MARZA-842289 format. One record per residue: residue in one letter; residue number from 0; y, z, x of N, C-alpha, C, O in turn. Coordinates in nm, 2 decimals. Layout:
   type   seq     n.yy     n.zz     n.xx    ca.yy    ca.zz    ca.xx     c.yy     c.zz     c.xx     o.yy     o.zz     o.xx
      a   NUM        Y        Z        X        Y        Z        X        Y        Z        X        Y        Z        X
...
This chain:
   type   seq     n.yy     n.zz     n.xx    ca.yy    ca.zz    ca.xx     c.yy     c.zz     c.xx     o.yy     o.zz     o.xx
      m     0     6.62     3.95    -5.03     6.55     3.98    -5.15     6.46     3.86    -5.19     6.51     3.74    -5.18
      s     1     6.34     3.88    -5.22     6.26     3.77    -5.27     6.29     3.74    -5.42     6.35     3.83    -5.48
      s     2     6.25     3.63    -5.46     6.29     3.59    -5.60     6.23     3.67    -5.71     6.27     3.66    -5.82
      h     3     6.13     3.76    -5.68     6.07     3.83    -5.79     6.14     3.97    -5.81     6.10     4.04    -5.90
      h     4     6.24     4.00    -5.73     6.32     4.12    -5.75     6.41     4.10    -5.87     6.46     3.99    -5.90
      i     5     6.42     4.21    -5.95     6.51     4.21    -6.06     6.64     4.27    -6.03     6.65     4.38    -5.97
      v     6     6.75     4.20    -6.06     6.88     4.26    -6.04     6.92     4.33    -6.16     6.93     4.28    -6.27
      r     7     6.95     4.46    -6.14     6.99     4.54    -6.26     7.14     4.52    -6.29     7.22     4.49    -6.20
      e     8     7.17     4.54    -6.41     7.31     4.54    -6.46     7.40     4.63    -6.37     7.36     4.74    -6.34
      k     9     7.51     4.57    -6.33     7.61     4.64    -6.25     7.57     4.67    -6.10     7.64     4.73    -6.03
      q    10     7.45     4.62    -6.06     7.40     4.64    -5.92     7.48     4.55    -5.83     7.52     4.59    -5.72
      e    11     7.51     4.43    -5.88     7.59     4.33    -5.80     7.73     4.34    -5.85     7.76     4.38    -5.96
      p    12     7.83     4.31    -5.76     7.97     4.31    -5.80     7.99     4.22    -5.92     7.93     4.11    -5.93
      a    13     8.08     4.26    -6.01     8.13     4.17    -6.12     8.21     4.06    -6.05     8.25     4.07    -5.93
      l    14     8.24     3.96    -6.13     8.32     3.85    -6.08     8.43     3.82    -6.17     8.41     3.79    -6.29
      l    15     8.56     3.84    -6.12     8.68     3.82    -6.20     8.74     3.69    -6.15     8.78     3.68    -6.03
      v    16     8.75     3.58    -6.23     8.80     3.46    -6.19     8.94     3.43    -6.26     8.94     3.41    -6.38
      l    17     9.04     3.44    -6.18     9.18     3.42    -6.23     9.24     3.29    -6.19     9.34     3.24    -6.25
      g    18     9.18     3.22    -6.09     9.23     3.09    -6.05     9.13     3.03    -5.96     9.06     3.10    -5.88
      l    19     9.12     2.90    -5.96     9.02     2.83    -5.87     9.08     2.72    -5.78     9.01     2.65    -5.72
      d    20     9.21     2.71    -5.78     9.28     2.61    -5.70     9.24     2.62    -5.55     9.26     2.73    -5.49
      g    21     9.17     2.52    -5.50     9.14     2.52    -5.36     9.02     2.61    -5.32     8.99     2.63    -5.21
      f    22     8.95     2.67    -5.42     8.84     2.75    -5.39     8.71     2.67    -5.39     8.69     2.59    -5.48
      d    23     8.64     2.68    -5.28     8.52     2.60    -5.25     8.41     2.62    -5.35     8.38     2.73    -5.38
      d    24     8.35     2.51    -5.40     8.24     2.52    -5.50     8.12     2.59    -5.44     8.06     2.67    -5.51
      e    25     8.10     2.57    -5.31     7.98     2.64    -5.25     8.01     2.79    -5.25     7.91     2.87    -5.27
      q    26     8.13     2.83    -5.22     8.16     2.98    -5.22     8.14     3.04    -5.36     8.09     3.15    -5.38
      l    27     8.19     2.96    -5.46     8.18     3.01    -5.60     8.03     3.02    -5.63     7.99     3.12    -5.70
      g    28     7.95     2.93    -5.59     7.81     2.93    -5.61     7.74     3.06    -5.55     7.66     3.12    -5.61
      q    29     7.79     3.09    -5.43     7.74     3.21    -5.36     7.78     3.34    -5.44     7.70     3.43    -5.45
      l    30     7.90     3.34    -5.49     7.94     3.46    -5.57     7.86     3.47    -5.70     7.85     3.58    -5.76
      l    31     7.82     3.36    -5.76     7.74     3.35    -5.88     7.59     3.37    -5.86     7.52     3.38    -5.96
      e    32     7.55     3.37    -5.74     7.40     3.37    -5.71     7.32     3.47    -5.78     7.21     3.44    -5.83
      w    33     7.37     3.59    -5.80     7.29     3.70    -5.86     7.33     3.72    -6.00     7.31     3.83    -6.06
      s    34     7.39     3.62    -6.07     7.43     3.63    -6.21     7.52     3.76    -6.24     7.48     3.84    -6.32
      p    35     7.64     3.77    -6.18     7.72     3.88    -6.20     7.78     3.88    -6.34     7.79     3.77    -6.40
      t    36     7.83     3.99    -6.39     7.92     3.99    -6.51     8.04     3.90    -6.47     8.11     3.93    -6.38
      l    37     8.07     3.80    -6.55     8.18     3.71    -6.52     8.29     3.72    -6.62     8.27     3.71    -6.74
      i    38     8.41     3.75    -6.57     8.53     3.76    -6.66     8.63     3.66    -6.61     8.65     3.64    -6.49
      a    39     8.69     3.59    -6.71     8.78     3.48    -6.67     8.90     3.48    -6.78     8.88     3.53    -6.89
      t    40     9.00     3.41    -6.74     9.11     3.39    -6.83     9.07     3.27    -6.92     8.97     3.20    -6.88
      p    41     9.13     3.24    -7.03     9.09     3.13    -7.12     9.09     2.99    -7.04     9.00     2.92    -7.06
      f    42     9.20     2.97    -6.97     9.21     2.84    -6.89     9.09     2.83    -6.79     9.03     2.72    -6.78
      i    43     9.07     2.93    -6.72     8.96     2.93    -6.62     8.82     2.92    -6.69     8.73     2.86    -6.64
      a    44     8.81     2.99    -6.80     8.68     2.98    -6.87     8.65     2.84    -6.91     8.53     2.80    -6.91
      e    45     8.75     2.76    -6.95     8.73     2.62    -6.98     8.67     2.54    -6.86     8.58     2.46    -6.87
      q    46     8.73     2.57    -6.74     8.69     2.51    -6.62     8.54     2.54    -6.59     8.46     2.46    -6.56
      l    47     8.51     2.67    -6.60     8.38     2.72    -6.56     8.28     2.67    -6.66     8.17     2.63    -6.62
      n    48     8.32     2.66    -6.79     8.23     2.61    -6.89     8.20     2.46    -6.86     8.08     2.42    -6.89
      a    49     8.29     2.38    -6.81     8.27     2.24    -6.78     8.17     2.23    -6.67     8.10     2.13    -6.66
      y    50     8.16     2.33    -6.58     8.05     2.34    -6.47     7.92     2.39    -6.53     7.82     2.39    -6.45
      g    51     7.92     2.43    -6.65     7.79     2.49    -6.71     7.77     2.63    -6.67     7.65     2.67    -6.67
      i    52     7.87     2.70    -6.63     7.86     2.84    -6.59     7.88     2.93    -6.71     7.97     2.92    -6.78
      k    53     7.79     3.03    -6.72     7.79     3.13    -6.83     7.90     3.23    -6.81     7.91     3.29    -6.70
      i    54     7.98     3.25    -6.91     8.10     3.34    -6.90     8.06     3.46    -6.99     8.01     3.44    -7.11
      d    55     8.09     3.58    -6.95     8.06     3.70    -7.03     8.18     3.75    -7.11     8.17     3.78    -7.22
      w    56     8.29     3.75    -7.04     8.42     3.80    -7.10     8.53     3.71    -7.08     8.54     3.65    -6.97
      i    57     8.62     3.69    -7.18     8.74     3.62    -7.16     8.85     3.72    -7.19     8.85     3.79    -7.29
      i    58     8.95     3.73    -7.09     9.06     3.82    -7.10     9.17     3.75    -7.18     9.23     3.66    -7.14
      t    59     9.19     3.80    -7.30     9.29     3.74    -7.39     9.32     3.82    -7.51     9.23     3.90    -7.56
      d    60     9.44     3.82    -7.56     9.47     3.88    -7.69     9.45     3.79    -7.80     9.46     3.83    -7.92
      d    61     9.43     3.66    -7.77     9.41     3.56    -7.87     9.27     3.51    -7.88     9.22     3.43    -7.80
      a    62     9.19     3.57    -7.97     9.05     3.54    -7.98     9.03     3.41    -8.06     9.01     3.41    -8.18
      g    63     9.05     3.30    -7.98     9.03     3.17    -8.05     8.89     3.13    -8.06     8.80     3.21    -8.07
      e    64     8.86     3.00    -8.06     8.73     2.95    -8.07     8.65     2.97    -7.94     8.71     2.94    -7.83
      d    65     8.53     3.02    -7.95     8.45     3.04    -7.82     8.39     2.92    -7.77     8.34     2.83    -7.84
      l    66     8.39     2.91    -7.64     8.33     2.79    -7.57     8.18     2.80    -7.56     8.11     2.70    -7.56
      q    67     8.13     2.92    -7.56     7.99     2.95    -7.55     7.95     3.06    -7.65     8.04     3.13    -7.70
      s    68     7.82     3.07    -7.67     7.78     3.18    -7.76     7.78     3.31    -7.68     7.77     3.31    -7.56
      d    69     7.80     3.42    -7.74     7.79     3.56    -7.68     7.90     3.59    -7.59     7.89     3.68    -7.51
      i    70     8.01     3.52    -7.60     8.13     3.56    -7.51     8.20     3.67    -7.59     8.22     3.67    -7.71
      k    71     8.24     3.77    -7.51     8.31     3.88    -7.56     8.46     3.87    -7.52     8.49     3.80    -7.42
      h    72     8.55     3.93    -7.59     8.69     3.92    -7.56     8.74     4.05    -7.51     8.71     4.16    -7.57
      l    73     8.81     4.05    -7.40     8.87     4.17    -7.34     9.02     4.16    -7.37     9.09     4.08    -7.30
      p    74     9.08     4.25    -7.45     9.22     4.24    -7.48     9.31     4.28    -7.36     9.27     4.37    -7.29
      v    75     9.42     4.22    -7.35     9.52     4.25    -7.24     9.61     4.36    -7.29     9.64     4.46    -7.21
      g    76     9.65     4.36    -7.41     9.74     4.46    -7.47     9.87     4.46    -7.39     9.93     4.36    -7.36
      d    77     9.92     4.58    -7.35    10.04     4.60    -7.28    10.02     4.59    -7.13    10.12     4.61    -7.05
      n    78     9.90     4.57    -7.08     9.87     4.56    -6.94     9.88     4.42    -6.89     9.91     4.32    -6.96
      t    79     9.87     4.41    -6.75     9.86     4.28    -6.69     9.71     4.24    -6.71     9.63     4.32    -6.74
      i    80     9.68     4.11    -6.69     9.54     4.06    -6.69     9.46     4.14    -6.59     9.35     4.18    -6.62
      i    81     9.52     4.16    -6.47     9.44     4.23    -6.36     9.41     4.37    -6.40     9.30     4.42    -6.38
      t    82     9.52     4.44    -6.45     9.50     4.58    -6.49     9.40     4.59    -6.60     9.31     4.68    -6.59
      a    83     9.41     4.51    -6.70     9.31     4.51    -6.81     9.17     4.50    -6.76     9.08     4.57    -6.80
      a    84     9.15     4.40    -6.68     9.01     4.37    -6.63     8.96     4.48    -6.54     8.84     4.52    -6.56
      l    85     9.04     4.53    -6.45     8.99     4.63    -6.36     8.97     4.76    -6.43     8.88     4.84    -6.40
      n    86     9.06     4.80    -6.52     9.04     4.92    -6.60     8.91     4.91    -6.68     8.83     5.01    -6.68
      y    87     8.88     4.80    -6.73     8.75     4.78    -6.81     8.63     4.80    -6.71     8.54     4.87    -6.75
      l    88     8.63     4.73    -6.60     8.52     4.74    -6.50     8.50     4.88    -6.45     8.39     4.93    -6.44
      i    89     8.61     4.95    -6.43     8.60     5.09    -6.38     8.54     5.18    -6.49     8.45     5.26    -6.47
      a    90     8.59     5.16    -6.61     8.54     5.24    -6.73     8.40     5.22    -6.75     8.32     5.31    -6.80
      q    91     8.35     5.10    -6.73     8.21     5.06    -6.75     8.12     5.10    -6.63     8.00     5.08    -6.64
      g    92     8.18     5.16    -6.53     8.10     5.20    -6.41     8.06     5.10    -6.31     7.97     5.12    -6.23
      y    93     8.13     4.99    -6.31     8.10     4.89    -6.20     8.15     4.94    -6.07     8.26     4.99    -6.06
      p    94     8.07     4.94    -5.96     8.11     4.99    -5.83     8.20     4.89    -5.76     8.27     4.93    -5.66
      a    95     8.19     4.76    -5.79     8.25     4.66    -5.71     8.29     4.53    -5.80     8.22     4.51    -5.90
      v    96     8.39     4.46    -5.75     8.42     4.33    -5.81     8.47     4.23    -5.71     8.55     4.27    -5.62
      n    97     8.43     4.11    -5.72     8.48     4.00    -5.64     8.59     3.93    -5.73     8.56     3.91    -5.85
      i    98     8.70     3.90    -5.67     8.81     3.84    -5.75     8.85     3.71    -5.68     8.88     3.71    -5.56
      v    99     8.85     3.60    -5.76     8.90     3.47    -5.71     9.03     3.45    -5.78     9.04     3.45    -5.90
      t   100     9.14     3.42    -5.70     9.27     3.41    -5.76     9.35     3.30    -5.68     9.33     3.28    -5.57
      d   101     9.45     3.25    -5.75     9.55     3.16    -5.69     9.68     3.23    -5.65     9.76     3.18    -5.58
      e   102     9.70     3.35    -5.70     9.82     3.43    -5.68     9.77     3.57    -5.63     9.68     3.63    -5.68
      f   103     9.84     3.62    -5.53     9.80     3.75    -5.48     9.93     3.84    -5.45    10.01     3.80    -5.37
      e   104     9.93     3.95    -5.51    10.03     4.05    -5.49     9.96     4.18    -5.46     9.89     4.23    -5.55
      l   105     9.97     4.24    -5.34     9.90     4.36    -5.30     9.92     4.47    -5.40     9.83     4.55    -5.43
      k   106    10.05     4.49    -5.45    10.08     4.59    -5.54     9.99     4.59    -5.67     9.98     4.69    -5.74
      d   107     9.94     4.47    -5.71     9.86     4.46    -5.83     9.72     4.53    -5.81     9.66     4.57    -5.91
      y   108     9.68     4.54    -5.68     9.54     4.59    -5.65     9.54     4.73    -5.59     9.44     4.80    -5.61
      q   109     9.65     4.77    -5.53     9.65     4.90    -5.46     9.61     5.02    -5.55     9.54     5.11    -5.51
      p   110     9.66     5.03    -5.68     9.62     5.14    -5.76     9.47     5.15    -5.79     9.42     5.26    -5.83
      f   111     9.40     5.05    -5.77     9.25     5.05    -5.80     9.16     5.06    -5.68     9.04     5.08    -5.69
      a   112     9.22     5.05    -5.56     9.14     5.04    -5.44     9.05     5.17    -5.41     8.95     5.16    -5.35
      d   113     9.09     5.28    -5.46     9.01     5.40    -5.44     8.91     5.43    -5.56     8.84     5.52    -5.56
      k   114     8.92     5.33    -5.66     8.83     5.35    -5.78     8.72     5.25    -5.79     8.61     5.27    -5.85
      i   115     8.74     5.13    -5.73     8.64     5.03    -5.73     8.65     4.94    -5.60     8.76     4.92    -5.55
      n   116     8.54     4.90    -5.55     8.54     4.82    -5.43     8.59     4.68    -5.47     8.52     4.60    -5.54
      l   117     8.70     4.64    -5.41     8.77     4.51    -5.44     8.75     4.42    -5.33     8.78     4.45    -5.21
      v   118     8.71     4.29    -5.35     8.71     4.19    -5.26     8.78     4.07    -5.32     8.74     4.02    -5.42
      i   119     8.90     4.03    -5.27     8.99     3.93    -5.33     8.98     3.80    -5.24     9.01     3.81    -5.12
      f   120     8.95     3.69    -5.31     8.95     3.56    -5.24     9.07     3.49    -5.28     9.09     3.46    -5.40
      y   121     9.16     3.46    -5.18     9.28     3.40    -5.21     9.32     3.31    -5.09     9.33     3.36    -4.98
      h   122     9.35     3.18    -5.12     9.40     3.09    -5.01     9.32     3.10    -4.88     9.38     3.12    -4.78
      q   123     9.19     3.08    -4.89     9.10     3.08    -4.77     9.10     3.21    -4.70     9.07     3.21    -4.58
      q   124     9.13     3.32    -4.77     9.13     3.45    -4.71     9.04     3.54    -4.80     9.04     3.52    -4.92
      k   125     8.98     3.64    -4.73     8.90     3.74    -4.80     8.98     3.87    -4.77     8.99     3.91    -4.66
      t   126     9.03     3.94    -4.88     9.11     4.06    -4.86     9.03     4.17    -4.92     8.97     4.16    -5.03
      y   127     9.04     4.29    -4.86     8.97     4.41    -4.91     9.03     4.53    -4.84     9.10     4.53    -4.74
      a   128     9.00     4.65    -4.91     9.05     4.77    -4.86     8.95     4.84    -4.77     8.83     4.83    -4.79
      i   129     9.00     4.90    -4.66     8.91     4.97    -4.57     8.97     5.12    -4.55     9.08     5.14    -4.57
      t   130     8.88     5.20    -4.50     8.92     5.34    -4.46     8.92     5.34    -4.30     8.87     5.26    -4.24
      s   131     8.99     5.44    -4.25     9.00     5.46    -4.11     8.86     5.47    -4.04     8.77     5.53    -4.10
      g   132     8.85     5.41    -3.93     8.72     5.41    -3.86     8.64     5.29    -3.89     8.52     5.27    -3.85
      f   133     8.69     5.20    -3.97     8.62     5.07    -4.01     8.59     4.99    -3.89     8.67     4.98    -3.80
      n   134     8.47     4.94    -3.89     8.43     4.84    -3.78     8.34     4.73    -3.84     8.27     4.75    -3.94
      k   135     8.35     4.61    -3.78     8.28     4.50    -3.83     8.26     4.40    -3.72     8.34     4.39    -3.63
      w   136     8.14     4.34    -3.72     8.11     4.23    -3.62     8.17     4.10    -3.67     8.16     4.06    -3.78
      k   137     8.24     4.03    -3.57     8.30     3.90    -3.60     8.29     3.82    -3.48     8.29     3.87    -3.37
      p   138     8.28     3.69    -3.49     8.29     3.60    -3.37     8.43     3.61    -3.30     8.52     3.65    -3.37
      g   139     8.44     3.58    -3.18     8.56     3.58    -3.11     8.66     3.48    -3.17     8.62     3.38    -3.21
      g   140     8.79     3.52    -3.16     8.90     3.42    -3.21     8.92     3.42    -3.35     9.00     3.34    -3.40
      e   141     8.86     3.51    -3.43     8.88     3.52    -3.58     9.01     3.59    -3.61     9.04     3.69    -3.54
      r   142     9.08     3.55    -3.71     9.21     3.61    -3.75     9.19     3.72    -3.84     9.11     3.71    -3.94
      i   143     9.25     3.84    -3.82     9.25     3.95    -3.90     9.40     3.99    -3.93     9.48     4.01    -3.83
      e   144     9.44     4.01    -4.05     9.57     4.05    -4.08     9.57     4.18    -4.16     9.49     4.20    -4.25
      i   145     9.66     4.27    -4.12     9.67     4.40    -4.18     9.79     4.38    -4.29     9.90     4.35    -4.25
      l   146     9.75     4.41    -4.41     9.85     4.38    -4.52     9.92     4.51    -4.56    10.03     4.50    -4.63
      s   147     9.87     4.62    -4.53     9.93     4.75    -4.57    10.01     4.81    -4.46     9.98     4.79    -4.34
      p   148    10.12     4.89    -4.49    10.19     4.96    -4.39    10.10     5.06    -4.33    10.02     5.13    -4.40
      t   149    10.10     5.08    -4.20    10.01     5.18    -4.13    10.09     5.26    -4.03    10.19     5.21    -3.98
      k   150    10.04     5.38    -4.00    10.10     5.46    -3.90     9.99     5.49    -3.80     9.87     5.51    -3.84
      n   151    10.03     5.50    -3.67     9.93     5.53    -3.57     9.81     5.44    -3.57     9.70     5.49    -3.55
      l   152     9.83     5.31    -3.58     9.72     5.21    -3.58     9.66     5.20    -3.44     9.73     5.18    -3.35
      k   153     9.53     5.22    -3.44     9.46     5.20    -3.31     9.35     5.09    -3.34     9.28     5.10    -3.43
      t   154     9.35     4.99    -3.25     9.25     4.88    -3.27     9.16     4.88    -3.14     9.20     4.92    -3.03
      l   155     9.04     4.83    -3.16     8.95     4.80    -3.06     8.89     4.67    -3.08     8.84     4.64    -3.19
      g   156     8.89     4.58    -2.98     8.82     4.45    -3.00     8.92     4.35    -3.06     8.87     4.24    -3.10
      l   157     9.05     4.38    -3.07     9.14     4.29    -3.13     9.26     4.27    -3.04     9.30     4.36    -2.97
      d   158     9.31     4.15    -3.04     9.44     4.12    -2.96     9.55     4.09    -3.06     9.53     4.01    -3.16
      k   159     9.66     4.15    -3.04     9.77     4.13    -3.14     9.83     3.99    -3.11     9.86     3.95    -3.00
      t   160     9.85     3.91    -3.22     9.91     3.77    -3.20    10.04     3.76    -3.28    10.11     3.66    -3.26
      g   161    10.08     3.86    -3.36    10.20     3.85    -3.44    10.21     3.99    -3.51    10.14     4.08    -3.49
      h   162    10.32     3.99    -3.60    10.34     4.12    -3.68    10.22     4.14    -3.77    10.20     4.06    -3.86
      n   163    10.14     4.25    -3.74    10.02     4.28    -3.82     9.92     4.17    -3.82     9.83     4.17    -3.91
      i   164     9.92     4.08    -3.73     9.82     3.98    -3.72     9.75     3.99    -3.58     9.81     4.00    -3.48
      f   165     9.62     3.98    -3.59     9.53     4.00    -3.47     9.43     3.89    -3.47     9.41     3.82    -3.57
      k   166     9.37     3.88    -3.35     9.25     3.79    -3.35     9.14     3.87    -3.27     9.17     3.95    -3.18
      t   167     9.02     3.85    -3.30     8.91     3.92    -3.24     8.90     3.87    -3.09     8.91     3.75    -3.06
      s   168     8.89     3.97    -3.00     8.89     3.94    -2.85     8.77     3.86    -2.81     8.78     3.77    -2.72
      a   169     8.66     3.89    -2.87     8.53     3.82    -2.83     8.43     3.84    -2.94     8.45     3.92    -3.03
      d   170     8.31     3.78    -2.93     8.21     3.81    -3.02     8.17     3.95    -3.01     8.15     4.01    -2.90
      g   171     8.17     4.02    -3.13     8.13     4.16    -3.13     8.21     4.24    -3.23     8.27     4.18    -3.32
      f   172     8.20     4.37    -3.22     8.26     4.46    -3.32     8.41     4.48    -3.29     8.45     4.48    -3.17
      f   173     8.49     4.48    -3.39     8.62     4.53    -3.38     8.63     4.65    -3.47     8.56     4.67    -3.56
      s   174     8.73     4.74    -3.44     8.75     4.86    -3.52     8.90     4.89    -3.54     8.98     4.85    -3.46
      l   175     8.92     4.96    -3.65     9.06     5.00    -3.68     9.06     5.15    -3.72     8.98     5.20    -3.80
      e   176     9.16     5.22    -3.66     9.18     5.36    -3.70     9.33     5.37    -3.74     9.41     5.31    -3.67
      f   177     9.36     5.46    -3.84     9.50     5.47    -3.88     9.51     5.60    -3.96     9.41     5.66    -4.00
      n   178     9.64     5.64    -3.99     9.67     5.76    -4.07     9.71     5.72    -4.21     9.82     5.72    -4.24
      a   179     9.61     5.69    -4.29     9.63     5.66    -4.43     9.50     5.67    -4.50     9.39     5.65    -4.44
      p   180     9.49     5.69    -4.63     9.36     5.70    -4.70     9.29     5.57    -4.69     9.17     5.56    -4.67
      l   181     9.36     5.46    -4.71     9.30     5.32    -4.69     9.41     5.22    -4.67     9.53     5.24    -4.71
      i   182     9.37     5.11    -4.62     9.47     4.99    -4.60     9.39     4.87    -4.64     9.27     4.86    -4.65
      f   183     9.47     4.76    -4.67     9.41     4.63    -4.70     9.42     4.54    -4.58     9.52     4.54    -4.51
      i   184     9.31     4.47    -4.55     9.31     4.37    -4.45     9.26     4.24    -4.51     9.20     4.23    -4.61
      a   185     9.30     4.13    -4.44     9.26     4.00    -4.48     9.20     3.93    -4.36     9.25     3.93    -4.25
      e   186     9.08     3.86    -4.38     9.02     3.78    -4.28     9.01     3.64    -4.33     9.00     3.61    -4.45
      t   187     9.02     3.54    -4.24     9.01     3.40    -4.28     8.87     3.37    -4.31     8.77     3.41    -4.24
      l   188     8.85     3.29    -4.41     8.71     3.25    -4.45     8.66     3.14    -4.36     8.55     3.09    -4.38
């Protein structure tokens, strides 16, 4: 895209930042490149504010003093922070969200995988849901981990190196087929 294109609201994935420990500043910059809707916890909002990054929503039941003008508050209520944020994004019609976190439990994201495109950045891994027949080009020797239970898994272009852990055989496409609506995989960043 050239610089004169206009990015429409919700065209780019929203960005949910739950933790920044060990997350590369350059990668954060790439996720912020198209000015996504940015949602953060109060603690992370303070960190982002120190970097001069504009925050749209803070997930909290305690509407304290705002760090910036025009920040909106997203109540957690009886939900988890993840559930509150993802329910909001889905209700608002966002098609996708990038999530940066220090903690990852697959069960927190599984209920949302068929409602919004999730990409989770956690401990130098990029995790996302795929459907059967998925294929992607990767350099040879890259690590791919299957995080969901699968039946009748068929792989092409991957060599098994451990339980649900594979590496790409060579530069080129790898593919996965399985009997499930979707599964989560993780690739090393």
